[in-house]
N, C-alpha and C positions, 0 to 999 in steps of 0.2 A: 389601550398599553399595549407593548408591543414583549410580545415572549421569546426570550432567548431561545435561538434552536440550537438542539443538542445532538451531538455525532453521535450515535449509538454504538454500542462498544459492538455491536453484531455486525454491525456495516463494517467498521474496522476488521473486524475478524476474516470477514467474509472477501473484503480487498487484498487481505495478508494473504489468505488461503490463492486467490488468483497468481500473487505476485511471486509467490513459493512453489507453485506446479511446476511439474516435472521430473521426469526421471533423470536428470544430471547430481551429480553429488554436491557440488554446492550449494544446491537448491532444496537436496536431501538436508542436509548440514541447517541449511536457516528454515528450515520447514521443524526440524527436532527442536531447534531456538524458539520458535515463535510459541510452540505447542509447550514450552515451558516458562510463559510467561504467567507472571502470578495477579500480574494490576496492568493496564492503560493509562497514564495521564494524558488526556487529551486536552490540545488547549485552542479555542476557535480562534477567527481572524474574521472580520466583513466576508473575504473572501476564500475561503480555505481553513484550512487544520493541520497542527502538528499533532504527533502522538510518537509518546516516547513509553518503551515498554519495560515493566520491571521484570529480570527473570530471579528464578529459583536459583540460587547456590553459584557458580562461577559460567559464565559459560564457555564452552572452548571455541577458539577463536576459529577460520580458516586457516587465516596463515596471516602471521603478523604485519605481511605488507598488505594483505587483502579487502583494498578500499574498493569501492563499485559503485553504482546506483542500479536501480531498474525499476523501470517508470513505461510498461507497455501496458497497463491496463487501464480504462477508462470507464466512466459510470456512465449512463445517460436516462435521464428524467424523460420518457417521453410525455408524460402528463403537461408538465412544461416547458418542453421544448429546450430542457439544459444539458449539458456537461459537465464532466470533473477527470481529475485526470490523478495522477496518483505516482510518487517519486518515493521510493526505499532506499534509505542510504544504510552502506553496510560501511564500517571504519574498522581497520585491523580485524577484518573475519569476522567483525558482530553486527548483529543490526545495531542502528544508531537512532533511528528516525522514518517516520512515515509522514510525509507530507501530501496532503490533498488539496486541490486547488480547483476552483471553478471555470470556468468557459464564459467569460461576458456576462454573468449574477453574479450573485450575494448569495452564502452559505444559504441564508434563511429564504431562498427562494426553494432551496430541494428539498423535494419530495423523498426524504433516503426509503421510505416503503418502496414506493416506485419504482427507483432505480435500476437496470439491469447491467451486469455487468460485463464486461467483454474484452478482449486485447486489440490493438490498435491496431489493426490489419486490417484490408480491403474484405477476407471472408469471415473476421471475428476470432480467428484459430489464434494460435502463440506460435508464432514465428523463432519455433526454436536456435534455429543455425543463428539469428540475430542476436539471441540470448547469448547464445554461448562466447559467439564476438566479446559481447560487454564484458562476459566475466573472465576471460582472457587477456584483456587490456590490462 
């Protein structure tokens, strides 16, 4: 019998903290919005997951036309030589959805306790110039 793998909310929270990290007003606002999250609805697939966030009250949008994605965080599971990527979708200035996806493996193979988060750069640090460019589009 195969046990279904469940994505821990603590793992999702860690990923979100990395995605909204930084001293940039837009990231500050997204961080506040994430901190107001009451519940996470996680839908798993064979190769990843989707997360919708239920917020307390009405979120304050960044701007009515602020649609963008952030996706510079990766998780590496060194024990199994697997990795995951993440995309945070922001629509009309509010957090819409977080997508997590595996690189060449199935979600059931990922050991979330062993995963190490990093930024998708050569040295593992965040490229804030690139983030600012993405936010300005």
